[in-house]
N, C-alpha and C positions, 0 to 999 in steps of 0.2 A: 722840525729839524729832520733832515734826511738820515736814513740808516745806510751804512756802507756795507758793501759785500765783504765777507770774511777774507782775511788775508792769510793765505796758506802757501808761502814760498816752499819750493821743493829742495832748495839748497843754496849755497853761497853764490852760484852763478845764475840765479833766477832774477836777473835785472829786468827782463821784460814784464814779469809779474809785478814787481815793485813799481815800475814806471806806470803800468796800466792802473794799478790801484791808486797811485798818487794823482794821475789824471782824473780819475773818477771822483776822488775827494775834492779836488779843485773845482771841477765843473759843478758839483752839487753845492759847494759852499758859495759859488758865484750865483747860483739860483736863489739860495737863501738870502743873500745880500740884496739881490734885485727885488725880492718880495718886500723888503723893508723900505723901498723908495718912498720918500716923503717924510719918513719918521725923523730923519736927521734935521729937518727944518723946524722941528718943534722948539728947539732951543730952551728946553725946560719950562716952557710956558703952558703947563697943564692946568686945567680948571675943571673941577668936578661940578657937573650940572645935574639937575633933577631929571632931565629927559632920558628916556630909553628909546632909541630910534626904532622905527618900524621897518626900515630898509637902509641900504647904503646911501641912497639919495635923499633921505629924510633930512635935508639941510634947509634951514631958514636963514637966508643971507644976513638979515638984520640981528640975528640972535647967536647962531652957531659960529664958533671961531676955531681956528687951527689949535689943536691941543685939548679941546673939550673932551671929557671922558665921563663915563658912568659904568656901573656894573649891576648885574642881577645874579641870581643863583647859578647861571650857566655860562655867562659871557662877560668879558670886559669889552666895552665899546669905546672907540677913540676916533676923533676927527683928524684926518690926515689930508695932505694934498696929493691928488692923483691927476697928473697931466695938467696942473694948474687949477683944477676944480676941487673944492672941498667935498669929501665923502666920509661917511662913517665906515669904519672897519671894526670887526669883532674878533676876539680871541677866545677860544673855548677854555673855560676854567676846569681844572681837574685836581684831584687829590694827589698830594705827593708825600 
């Protein structure tokens, strides 16, 4: 998730600063949404598998399917569609 610049309007007539901040937020949110391309096609068909992929292209066509996932101590791995091809993606796990 992107961090946004602090919003510090100087007064009631500071519409340009408000407009600029909103433009920045919208552009960054569009980038975030674009990065999730392919995830909407999972349709809830997730399947935990034993495989920990060695790279994003570690796909075996006869075994790996859209929505396959697994995790280790550092990452969550999931198979998504990228330009029509299946690829593994990983998400860093952190403490919250």
